[in-house]
N, C-alpha and C positions, 0 to 999 in steps of 0.2 A: 260468733257468740253461740254457745251451746244453750239449748233450751232444756227445761227440766226433763222432758221426755228423752232427749238425747242422753242426758246423764244417766237416767234410769236404764236405758237400753245398753249403755256402756258398762254399767255395773253388772247387769245381768249377763252380759257377754263374758265377763271375767268370772262369773260364778260367785260374786260377792254375796255373803249372807247378810241378813238384817243387822246382826250385831256389828259387822264390819262397816255397814253404812252409818250406824250410830257413832262409831269411832271416828269416821271421816268427818261427819257433821260436828262432832264434839271438838275435834281439832280445829275446825274452821271457827267455831264459836270462841274457843279459847284464844286463838290467834287474834280475832277481831277485838276481843275483850282486852287483851294485853296491849294491842295497838292503841285502843281508845284510852287506856290508862296512861300509856306513855305520852300520848298527845296532851292529855289533861295534866 
């Protein structure tokens, strides 16, 4: 299981910019939201 620090370290290693992180988190939120709606 990756910790938050591991994720941050991984993204920095790949040179991800802040906007890129926002896109990743946005996709996660959208995916979770779509799944929740599908279940309901």
